[in-house]
VOLOVEX-119439 format. One record per atom (N, C-alpha, C): residue in three letters; y, z negated, x negated. Coordinates in steps of 0.05 Angstrom, whole numbers, plus 5000, padded with zeros to 4 digits. Each point is the difference from the previous one (the first is absolute). Layout:
alaYZX ...
***
This chain:
unk737958681660 unk500449874973 unk502949944994 unk501850075018 unk502849964994 unk500749714993 unk499249805017 unk500749734992 unk498549904976 unk497650114995 unk498449914977 unk501250114974 unk501050255000 unk501350104977 unk502549844993 unk501449925020 unk502449834996 unk499149734988 unk497949885010 unk499049754990 unk499150024971 unk498750234993 unk499150044973 unk502550034982 unk501950155009 unk502450044983 unk501449744995 unk500149825019 unk501349744997 unk498549824982 unk497350015001 unk498449804985 unk499150094973 unk500550264993 unk499250104973 unk501349834978 unk502449915005 unk501449854980 unk498549744992 unk498449905019 unk498449754994 unk498050054979 unk498750245001 unk498150074979 unk501450034973 unk502450135001 unk501550044975 unk500949744988 unk500749805018 unk500849744990 unk497849874983 unk497550035009 unk497849894985 unk499750144973 unk500250264999 unk499750154975 unk502449944982 unk502449985011 unk502349954983 unk499949724987 unk498549815013 unk499849734990 unk497949974978 unk498650214994 unk498049984978 unk501449954973 unk498849854982 unk501149974973 unk500550284988 unk502550054991 unk500750264990 unk501150185021 unk500149915025 unk501250165021 unk498250215012 unk501350195014 unk498550215013 unk498350164981 unk497450045005 unk498450174982 unk500750295005 unk499050174982 unk500450295004 unk498750095025 unk501450145018 unk498950085026 unk500650295006 unk498050135012 unk500450255016 unk499349925028 unk501850075019 unk499649935028 unk500350255017 unk497950075015 unk500150255016 unk499549945029 unk501050185017 unk499649995029 unk498650255009 unk497949985016 unk498750245010 unk499449965030 unk500350215016 unk499449975028 unk497250115006 unk499149965025 unk497250055008 unk499650285011 unk502050175000 unk499850265013 unk498650204981 unk497550065007 unk498550204985 unk499250235018 unk501450045023 unk499450215019 unk497549935016 unk499150195016 unk497649965017 unk499050275008 unk498050114985 unk498850255007 unk501950235002 unk499850165021 unk501750245003 unk502649945014 unk500649745005 unk502549935013 unk500050025030 unk497750085012 unk500050045029 unk500249745015 unk499349774987 unk500049755014 unk502949905006 unk501950114986 unk502849925005 unk500749734989 unk501849865014 unk500849744991 unk501249994972 unk501650204993 unk501250024974 unk498050054978 unk497650095007 unk497950064980 unk499950304996 unk501350094979 unk500150284994 unk497550104986 unk499750264998 unk497850114985 unk500449964971 unk498049954985 unk500249964971 unk499749714993 unk501349924979 unk499649734988 unk502349825004 unk501750055019 unk502249815006 unk501849964976 unk500449754994 unk501749924977 unk498449984974 unk497550065001 unk498350054976 unk499749764981 unk500649765009 unk499849774982 unk502250004979 unk502150155005 unk502350004981 unk501549745001 unk500749894977 unk501649764999 unk502850075009 unk501149835017 unk502750055010 unk502149974978 unk501850194998 unk502049994979 unk502450185005 unk501750034980 unk502450165003 unk499550264984 unk498550175012 unk499150254987 unk501250245013 unk502150124988 unk501350235012 unk498350264999 unk497850004985 unk498450244997 unk497750015020 unk499549785014 unk497850005020 unk500949825023 unk500450125024 unk501049845022 unk498049815012 unk497450034994 unk498049835012 unk500349714988 unk500049805018 unk500249724991 unk502449964981 unk502250125007 unk502349994982 unk502549905016 unk501649834986 unk502549925011 unk502450154987 unk499450224987 unk502150174990 unk501350145024 unk502350134995 unk501550115022 unk498350215017 unk498150134986 unk498450205015 unk497349885009 unk499749744999 unk497449885005 unk499449975030 unk497549945006 unk499249965028 unk500049715007 unk502049854990 unk500149715004 unk500949925027 unk499049785008 unk501049845023 unk500350175025 unk497850055013 unk500250135027 unk500549775020 unk502549995009 unk500949785016 unk498650005028 unk499149775010 unk498949985027 unk502150035021 unk502649984993 unk502250025019 unk501450264996 unk500250175020 unk501350264997 unk502949974990 unk500750184981 unk502750014989 unk500849754985 unk498049844993 unk500649764984 unk499650074970 unk502150034984 unk499750094973 unk498749794982 unk498850084978 unk498849814982 unk502149824987 unk499249764993 unk502049824987 unk501150134975 unk502549944993 unk501350124977 unk498449964974 unk498849764997 unk498549954976 unk497750194996 unk498650065021 unk497850194998 unk501150284993 unk502250085013 unk501150264995 unk501050034972 unk500649774986 unk501050014973 unk497750004979 unk497550025010 unk497750014981 unk498949734994 unk500749805015 unk498949724996 unk500749894973 unk502050124987 unk500949904974 unk498350104977 unk497850155005 unk498350114979 unk501550234986 unk499450034974 unk501050234985 unk498850255012 unk501450224998 unk498950265009 unk497450064986 unk498150085016 unk497350074989 unk498149775000 unk500949755004 unk498249774998 unk498249995025 unk497449964996 unk498149985022 unk498949725003 unk501049814984 unk499249725003 unk502149834986 unk499949745005 unk501849824987 unk498949924973 unk501650024979 unk499149924973 unk502049804989 unk499049774991 unk501649794988 unk498449884977 unk500650084976 unk498349924977 unk501749914977 unk498849844982 unk501449914976 unk500450244982 unk502450024988 unk500550224981 unk498149994977 unk498450214995 unk498149994978 unk501350014973 unk502550074998 unk501450004974 unk500949724993 unk498849894979 unk500649724993 unk502949964992 unk501450214993 unk502849974992 unk501950025024 unk498950055024 unk501650035024 unk498949825021 unk500849745000 unk498949825020 unk500950075028 unk498649895019 unk500750065028 unk497850165014 unk500550095024 unk498050135016 unk500950295006 unk498050175004 unk500550275009 unk499450025030 unk501850095015 unk499750025029 unk500850285009 unk498450115020 unk500750275010 unk501549985026 unk501549795004 unk501749965024 unk502649874991 unk502150035016 unk502649904992 unk501449865023 unk501549794994 unk501849875018 unk498649855023 unk497449954997 unk498549865021 unk498149804987 unk499249805015 unk497749834992 unk497450155006 unk498049944985 unk497450145003 unk498949965028 unk500449775012 unk499049955027 unk501550175020 unk502650064995 unk501550175018 unk499050294999 unk499350094976 unk499050284997 unk497350025015 unk498349804996 unk497450005014 unk500450005030 unk501749825010 unk500449985029 unk501050265011 unk501850134986 unk501050265009 unk497850205002 unk498250024980 unk497850195001 unk498049935023 unk499549745003 unk498249925021 unk501050075028 unk502649985004 unk501250085026 unk500150305003 unk500350144977 unk500250295001 unk497550135011 unk497749874996 unk497550105010 unk500150055030 unk501449835014 unk500350045029 unk497549945016 unk500050075026 unk497849945018 unk499150245015 unk500750244991 unk499350245015 unk498050174986 unk498249884984 unk498050164987 unk497650055017 unk497950124988 unk497650075015 unk498649745010 unk499150025025 unk498749775013 unk497249944990 unk498750204987 unk497449964988 unk500549914971 unk500549744997 unk500949894974 unk497750024979 unk500650114977 unk498250024978 unk500949814978 unk500149755005 unk501149814981 unk498450004973 unk497350005002 unk498449984976 unk499950274985 unk499950225014 unk500050264987 unk502650054986 unk502249925013 unk502750044988 unk500249834975 unk498949755001 unk500049834976 unk498450134977 unk497750115007 unk498350124980 unk501450244986 unk501150195016 unk501250234988 unk502649934986 unk501349795009 unk502549924986 unk499349904972 unk497849864997 unk499349884974 unk498350184983 unk499050225011 unk498450204985 unk501450265005 unk502450044988 unk501750235008 unk499450264987 unk498250014981 unk499650244984 unk499150245017 unk498949955024 unk498950225016 unk502250185012 unk502049885013 unk502050175012 unk502849895002 unk500549744995 unk502749905001 unk500949914972 unk500650194983 unk500749944972 unk502549824998 unk501649995021 unk502449834999 unk499349714995 unk497649915007 unk499249724996 unk498949944972 unk499650214984 unk498949964973 unk502049834984 unk499049794987 unk501649824985 unk500549745013 unk499449995026 unk500349745014 unk498049804990 unk497550084998 unk497949834990 unk500249984969 unk500049764990 unk500049954971 unk497349884993 unk498650114979 unk497249934994 unk499649704998 unk501849854987 unk499549724994 unk501349815020 unk501350115020 unk501449825020 unk498149915021 unk500749775012 unk498649925024 unk500850185024 unk498250035019 unk500550165023 unk499949825025 unk502249975013 unk500149845025 unk500650185023 unk498250005020 unk500350175024 unk500649815024 unk502250065014 unk500749855024 unk500050195024 unk498349955019 unk499850175024 unk501449855023 unk501850135014 unk501249885024 unk499750205022 unk498549935021 unk499550195021 unk499049855025 unk500750115024 unk499049875024 unk497750165013 unk499050214987 unk497750155010 unk497849994978 unk497550055009 unk497950024980 unk500150274987 unk498750024977 unk500050254985 unk498450225015 unk501050245000 unk498750225013 unk499850244981 unk499549934974 unk499850214980 unk497650185005 unk500650265000 unk497950205005 unk500650244981 unk497950144995 unk500250244983 unk501750215014 unk501350174984 unk501550225012 unk498250245005 unk497449974995 unk498050205006 unk499249985029 unk500850205016 unk499549985029 unk497150005008 unk498250084982 unk497250005007 unk499049715001 unk501549814989 unk499249725000 unk501249845022 unk502150105013 unk501449835020 unk501250175023 unk498850235005 unk501250205019 unk500449885028 unk498149855010 unk500349895027 unk501949775001 unk500849904976 unk501749764999 unk503050085001 unk500850204984 unk502850074998 unk500750255015 unk498250204999 unk500750275011 unk499250015030 unk501149835015 unk499149965028 unk500550245018 unk502050164994 unk500750225017 unk498850274990 unk498449984979 unk498850254990 unk497850095019 unk499150254998 unk498150115019 unk497449835001 unk499249945025 unk497449865003 unk500249704997 unk502449904995 unk500349714996 unk501349875024 unk499549755004 unk500949865024 unk503149954999 unk501149965023 unk502849905001 unk499949704994 unk502149904988 unk500049714994 unk500149835025 unk498149825003 unk500149815022 unk499749714991 unk500649974974 unk500249734989 unk502350014980 unk500949764991 unk502349994982 unk499250054971 unk502050054984 unk499650034971 unk498649754989 unk501049775007 unk498849754989 unk497149985007 unk499250065024 unk497149995007 unk498450214986 unk501250244998 unk498650224987 unk499249934971 unk501949874986 unk499449924973 unk498149764998 unk500549805018 unk498549754999 unk497150055007 unk499550155022 unk497250045009 unk498350154980 unk501350174983 unk498550144980 unk499749844974 unk501649804997 unk500049854974 unk499149725001 unk499149905024 unk499349725002 unk497249965011 unk498949774994 unk497549905012 unk500549725012 unk498649945021 unk500049735011 unk497149925004 unk499349764990 unk497349925000 unk498250184984 unk501150144980 unk498550184984 unk499450275013 unk501150055023 unk499550245015 unk502650155006 unk499750275002 unk502450155008 unk501149915027 unk502650055004 unk501349935025 unk498550135023 unk499049855020 unk498450125022 unk501750175018 unk498650185014 unk501350175020 unk502350184988 unk499750064974 unk502050174988 unk498550254988 unk500750235010 unk498950254990 unk502250164987 unk499850074975 unk502250144986 unk501150245015 unk498250165012 unk500950255013 unk501249955028 unk499749755010 unk501049955027 unk502149775000 unk499549794985 unk501749775000 unk498549765012 unk501549805009 unk498849765011 unk499050065028 unk497449975005 unk498850075026 unk499449755017 unk500749774989 unk499449755016 unk501849995024 unk499149865020 unk501649965025 unk501349735001 unk499349834981 unk501249734998 unk500849954971 unk501849824995 unk500949944973 unk497749904983 unk500350044974 unk498049904980 unk501349774985 unk498649784997 unk500949774983 unk497849914983 unk500749904976 unk498149894982 unk501549814981 unk498749804990 unk501349814982 unk501150164976 unk502649984995 unk501250154978 unk498749934973 unk499349754997 unk498849914974 unk497350124995 unk498850125021 unk497350134997 unk500350314997 unk502450094996 unk500550294997 unk500850064971 unk499550254992 unk500550074972 unk500650304998 unk500650084975 unk500450294995 unk497350144999 unk500050245011 unk497650174998 unk499950144973 unk497650034989 unk499750154975 unk497950215004 unk500050204982 unk498050215002 unk497249894993 unk498050035017 unk497449884994 unk498850114974 unk500350264996 unk498950124975 unk502150174988 unk501549904980 unk502150154988 unk499150274989 unk497550024992 unk499050254989 unk499550215022 unk499749915025 unk499750195022 unk501949925023 unk502650044996 unk502049905019 unk499650125028 unk500449835019 unk499950075029 unk502849975011 unk501450235002 unk502849995008 unk500449975030 unk497850045015 unk500249945029 unk499949705004 unk498349874985 unk499849715001 unk502649874990 unk501050104977 unk502349884988 unk501850214987 unk501950115015 unk501750214989 unk502249904982 unk500449754999 unk502149894982 unk499049994971 unk501849974981 unk499349974973 unk498849724996 unk497749994987 unk498749744995 unk501849834983 unk500749765009 unk501849834985 unk498949944972 unk497450004997 unk498849944974 unk500850214979 unk500350255009 unk500850214981 unk502849944989 unk501849925018 unk502849944992 unk500049754982 unk498549805007 unk499849764983 unk499250074972 unk498050164997 unk499150074973 unk502150164985 unk501450185013 unk502150164987 unk502349824990 unk500749805017 unk502249824992 unk499149834976 unk497549905001 unk499049854977 unk500050174974 unk499350265003 unk499950184977 unk502850034987 unk502149965016 unk502750034989 unk500349814976 unk498849775001 unk500249804979 unk497449984984 unk498050165006 unk497550014985 unk498549745000 unk498849944977 unk498349764998 unk501549745004 unk502650004998 unk501549755003 unk501249975028 unk498950155019 unk501249985027 unk500049725011 unk497949844995 unk499849745012 unk502349824991 unk501050044976 unk502349854990 unk502750135005 unk499950275003 unk502550155000 unk501050085028 unk498449995021 unk500850105026 unk500249765020 unk502349995014 unk500449805021 unk500750155025 unk498949925022 unk500550135026 unk500749805021 unk502250055014 unk500949825021 unk500550175025 unk499349905023 unk500450145025 unk501449835021 unk502250095010 unk501249885024 unk499350195023 unk497849935014 unk498750195018 unk499549875027 unk499050165018 unk499149905026 unk497549834996 unk500449745002 unk497849814995 unk500649745015 unk498049875011 unk500649755014 unk501549804982 unk502249905008 unk501549814983 unk498649734998 unk500749864979 unk499049734996 unk501049835024 unk498249875014 unk500949845023 unk501949774992 unk499949924975 unk501849794990 unk502650104989 unk500550265002 unk502450124989 unk502449935018 unk501749834990 unk502349915016 unk502250215002 unk499850214983 unk502150205001 unk499550215021 unk497749995014 unk499350195021 unk501949955024 unk501550205009 unk501749965023 unk498549925025 unk501149835016 unk498749905024 unk499550235020 unk501650214998 unk499750225019 unk497750194993 unk498849974977 unk497850184992 unk497549925014 unk498750195013 unk497449955012 unk497850134983 unk498049844992 unk497950094983 unk497350005014 unk498250164990 unk497350035013 unk497949974978 unk497749895008 unk497849984982 unk497750195007 unk500650195018 unk498050195009 unk500850294991 unk498050154993 unk500350294997 unk499950125028 unk502150155008 unk500250085028 unk500650305002 unk498750135019 unk500750265009 unk500749985030 unk502450085007 unk501049965027 unk502350195005 unk501349985023 unk502450165005 unk502349814999 unk502150074985 unk502249834994 unk502350055020 unk500549815018 unk502150055020 unk502849994989 unk500349924974 unk502749994988 unk500450234980 unk498050184999 unk500250224981 unk502550175005 unk500950134978 unk502350175001 unk499550254983 unk500550245011 unk501250065026 unk498149935023 unk501049985024 unk498449915023 unk497550165005 unk500050264993 unk497650165005 unk497649914984 unk500549844979 unk497749904984 unk498649775014 unk501249885020 unk498849775013 unk497450075015 unk499650255006 unk497550085014 unk497750064981 unk500549994974 unk498050074980 unk498649754990 unk497450044994 unk498649784986 unk501249974972 unk500349754991 unk501549954976 unk498649784984 unk500350014973 unk499349784983 unk502249805002 unk499349765010 unk502149815008 unk500849834975 unk502549905001 unk501149864976 unk498749734996 unk500149924974 unk499149734993 unk502249805005 unk502550105002 unk502349835007 unk502250185011 unk501749885016 unk502450145010 unk502149805007 unk502550104999 unk502349835004 unk502050155018 unk500149935025 unk501950145018 unk502949954993 unk500649804984 unk502749944992 unk501050184977 unk498150144987 unk500850194979 unk499750285011 unk502150155000 unk499950275010 unk501350194980 unk499050255001 unk501250214983 unk502350135015 unk501350194987 unk502450125012 unk499450145026 unk497550105003 unk499350155025 unk499049815022 unk500049744995 unk499249805020 unk497149924999 unk498550114981 unk497149944998 unk499749714988 unk498349845012 unk499649734989 unk498250014976 unk500249794984 unk498550004974 unk497149935004 unk498350164987 unk497149955000 unk498950054972 unk497849864994 unk498550054975 unk497150025007 unk498650184986 unk497250065006 unk498249914977 unk497749895006 unk498249894980 unk499350204978 unk500549934975 unk499650184977 unk497449954986 unk497850085012 unk497449944988 unk499550174975 unk500850255000 unk499750164976 unk501849904977 unk502449925007 unk501849894980 unk498949744988 unk498849845017 unk498949744991 unk497650064981 unk498450205006 unk497850074982 unk501150084972 unk502250155000 unk501250084975 unk501049764984 unk501549825013 unk501149774986 unk497949824990 unk497949955016 unk497949814992 unk498550104976 unk500050264995 unk498550114977 unk501149904973 unk502449895000 unk501249914975 unk499849704996 unk498249885016 unk499349724995 unk502349815002 unk500249824980 unk502249805000 unk502750134994 unk500050264993 unk502650144996 unk500950145025 unk498649955023 unk500850125025 unk500849785020 unk502250045014 unk500949805019 unk501150145025 unk499549885023 unk500850115026 unk502049815013 unk502150125011 unk501949855017 unk500250155026 unk500749865021 unk500250125027 unk502850115004 unk500050255009 unk502650135007 unk501049905028 unk498449835013 unk500849895025 unk502449824997 unk500549904976 unk502349844994 unk502550185000 unk502349885006 unk502550144999 unk501549964974 unk499049804984 unk501349934975 unk497850024978 unk500550174979 unk498150044979 unk500749844975 unk501749805003 unk500849844976 unk497649884986 unk498249875016 unk497749874987 unk498150214987 unk499650225014 unk498350214990 unk501050114973 unk502650064999 unk501150114976 unk500149804977 unk500449745006 unk499849804980 unk497249984989 unk498050025018 unk497249994991 unk499350244982 unk501150235007 unk499550244983 unk501449964973 unk502449895000 unk501449954975 unk498549804983 unk498949795013 unk498549804985 unk497450114988 unk498750185014 unk497650134990 unk500750174975 unk502350145002 unk500850164977 unk500849824976 unk501549785006 unk500849824979 unk497749884986 unk497849965015 unk497749874988 unk498750174978 unk500250265002 unk498850174979 unk502250094980 unk502549985008 unk502150094982 unk501249784983 unk499349755006 unk501249784986 unk499550024970 unk502149984983 unk499750024971 unk497949794990 unk498450094982 unk497949834989 unk497350015013 unk500050105026 unk497550015014 unk498250214987 unk497549934997 unk498050184989 unk499250195022 unk500150274995 unk499550195021 unk497050035006 unk498449984980 unk497150025003 unk498649754988 unk497849915012 unk498849754991 unk499350014970 unk500549784986 unk499549994971 unk497149964994 unk499150124979 unk497349954990 unk499849734987 unk498049845007 unk499549744988 unk498350054975 unk501249954976 unk498750064975 unk497949784993 unk500049785014 unk498149784994 unk499249875027 unk498250135015 unk499249905026 unk498849724999 unk499149914977 unk498749744998 unk502049774998 unk502550074995 unk502149794998 unk501649995026 unk500649765009 unk501549985026 unk502750154998 unk500850115022 unk502450165001 unk499550284991 unk502250164997 unk499850274991 unk501350034973 unk498550124981 unk501050054974 unk500650294997 unk502550085005 unk500750294999 unk500450104972 unk499950264997 unk500750134974 unk502450185005 unk502349924990 unk502550145006 unk501650034974 unk501650215000 unk502150054980 unk502649995015 unk501849824991 unk502649975014 unk502250034979 unk502050165007 unk502250054982 unk502749995015 unk502149914986 unk502750045010 unk500850284993 unk500950165020 unk500950274995 unk503050005005 unk501550024978 unk502949985000 unk501350284995 unk501750095018 unk501350264996 unk501849994975 unk500250234986 unk501650024976 unk501150284997 unk501950044983 unk501250274995 unk501649984974 unk500050204983 unk498550265003 unk497149974992 unk498350195006 unk497250004992 unk499850024970 unk498449844988 unk499650004971 unk499249734990 unk498549994979 unk499149744989 unk498149865020 unk500749755006 unk498449855019 unk500550085028 unk502150165005 unk500650105027 unk498350245006 unk498049965016 unk498050215004 unk500950205021 unk498850234999 unk500450205022 unk498549905024 unk501249995024 unk502650115008 unk502349815000 unk500049814980 unk502349834998 unk499649715007 unk498049874987 unk499549725005 unk498749874975 unk500349744998 unk498749844980 unk497949835013 unk497550004990 unk497949835011 unk499549764982 unk500049775012 unk499549754985 unk497649865012 unk497650004986 unk497649885011 unk500449705005 unk498949905022 unk500049715006 unk497249894997 unk499849764989 unk497549864999 unk499549855026 unk497449945005 unk499449845023 unk500849714996 unk501249885020 unk501049734998 unk497749804996 unk500549804982 unk498149794995 unk501549735000 unk498549795008 unk501349745000 unk500049884972 unk501049754998 unk500249884974 unk497349954986 unk497950015015 unk497349974988 unk498850274992 unk501550215005 unk499150274993 unk498250125021 unk499949905024 unk498450105021 unk501650185019 unk498750225009 unk501250175020 unk500649855026 unk502250055012 unk500849855024 unk498050045023 unk499549795015 unk498350005023 unk501450165022 unk498750225010 unk501450175020 unk500549855027 unk498549795005 unk500449855026 unk502449814997 unk500749934975 unk502349824995 unk501050064972 unk501750204997 unk500750094973 unk501349794983 unk501449805011 unk501449794984 unk501750124978 unk502050155009 unk501750154981 unk501549834980 unk500649755008 unk501549824983 unk498449934974 unk497450045001 unk498449944976 unk500150214979 unk501350225005 unk500250224981 unk502549964982 unk499649994974 unk502349954982 unk502050225001 unk502549934994 unk502250205000 unk499550214978 unk498849914978 unk499650194978 unk498150225006 unk498149965019 unk498050205007 unk500950185023 unk502449965010 unk501150165021 unk501750234989 unk500350235013 unk498850075026 unk497050064996 unk498549955022 unk497150055001 unk499350075028 unk497550085004 unk499250075028 unk497849825008 unk499749965027 unk497949845010 unk499050115027 unk497449945005 unk498750095025 unk499949765019 unk500650065026 unk499849795020 unk499150115027 unk499249835018 unk499350085027 unk502549985017 unk500450205016 unk502450015017 unk499250125027 unk499949845020 unk499050095026 unk501950195014 unk502550024990 unk501950195012 unk499550294989 unk498350034981 unk499250264990 unk497550105015 unk499850265003 unk497750115015 unk497449944987 unk499949984973 unk497649934986 unk499849704995 unk502149855006 unk500249714994 unk500049954970 unk500850204984 unk500049984971 unk502750104989 unk501049864980 unk502750074990 unk500149974969 unk501550184987 unk500649984972 unk503049964997 unk500849794986 unk502949934998 unk500749954971 unk502550024994 unk501049934973 unk501549735001 unk499549844979 unk501449744998 unk502150034977 unk502549975007 unk502250034980 unk500849734988 unk501650024979 unk501149754989 unk501949885021 unk500249745000 unk501649865020 unk502950094999 unk501050095022 unk502750095002 unk500650274989 unk497950144991 unk500450274988 unk498450205016 unk501350205011 unk498650215015 unk499550244982 unk498550185011 unk499550254985 unk502550164999 unk500450174979 unk502350174998 unk500350185025 unk502450065008 unk500550165024 unk498550274998 unk498750075022 unk498650255002 unk497149994990 unk499149754992 unk497349984989 unk497950015023 unk497850154995 unk497750005018 unk497749874986 unk498449865016 unk497549884990 unk497850215004 unk499050114979 unk497850205002 unk497449864997 unk498250045019 unk497549855001 unk497750205003 unk498049984982 unk497650175002 unk497649814999 unk498350005020 unk497749825001 unk497550165008 unk497749894993 unk497550115010 unk499649915029 unk499450195018 unk499649945028 unk497450115009 unk499149925024 unk497550105011 unk500149995030 unk498250145014 unk500050005029 unk499549715011 unk501249945022 unk499849735012 unk497149945007 unk498350205003 unk497249955007 unk498449914976 unk501150024976 unk498649914976 unk500249704998 unk497849854997 unk500249714998 unk501849904978 unk500450164979 unk501849924979 unk502949995008 unk500650115023 unk502850015010 unk500649795021 unk498049855008 unk500449815021 unk501549754990 unk502249945012 unk501649774991 unk498449745003 unk500449834981 unk498549755000 unk501849765001 
***
């Protein structure tokens, strides 16, 4: 992951450029980094997989009280792949985060009398702080990557990592970006559910004769709707020849009967459980509030001109022996073969770059419908991917966009007739009289009407037809750049803007998109 972390660090600014270009500038953000190390059983499997819960889904930060996932002076940051190579000075300085900070915070000052933003970092751009944290994660974690489990416990921290409490804000959008070159291998820490998978050197268990990648893939994938052939959990791959199958016909394995789990058939955590937990973070509004993007091992778009010519891609799910594997002793083992590899990209130890098909990750991302998008990590440049992620965020964060579909109060009339209350909310001080607690004046706005007294057509508002005397007013329109394609905007007097610090407060009747009254016409 060394070159991919570098590519992410370089391209993160592209996503921030999109958000900074929103009307009103950067929205309030919490940005966190979490690694995939959740341990692996009793630690007997090795490969930097210790006993316990690894980094526990803790958000990386500058926390002097807990060295796990910390860039504080006592933290376990940046295990360098090159002996005696010290961490970069920026990481050693705490990545610019304030002491105790476990995530990046950049929000508008809630005090109307003190304009500006509150930031928990100093002397750096927000993209530089993120890039520093992303690099601090390093490449020496547990090889049994628990990407989805780490995401779940990071976002539901009340169980054991209290340091993450406060990262999730109830009314905020939640955007999850996964970047990984291996498929998810999330498994329970209960050894009765995965003993033959992780505790390979415990009494009565086999010695490993296949790779970590194959061990996770064979237990978590189906091809042609069937388990991987010639694979026995207690023995490993018993075939005498390689296995190939069309990658497009392979998928993530799920528990046949969740009420009667069969951990021999599927010792990994069912992705559906994690999907539901992530949706529950945002409750009934998850479909509008959660966005998921993955830069994962996936066949790249054949028309993608940014794909380096040196990258070799495959359209087959393959189990074989990899003659380029590193260390060399792994070349004799049956392996889950990569979906792409690039001999021109090498890590510090000389290993060439490979990415493995992320079927479990794809199942997770697809569960979020049009709010889920996949990019291939086979690319060496993530500029397009990060711009796409930024555009997806901008589409739901754009001022005026309706977050939930509006109720049509008159389905028999063409168009949508919403019921809304819209006010200008202007900060004021001191509190008293018209200046309400916690310090603002609300001025109701009427709905805009044309010179004939008719409400504006949302397909063509014709703003010039609204008299100056009836402004400011509000109007409803269709806007395809919004996630709901619906927008509420204020029309001001010509050449006159709202007073500095004014917010447009909008309250409308809404309903589920499945309700016919919410279907845009």
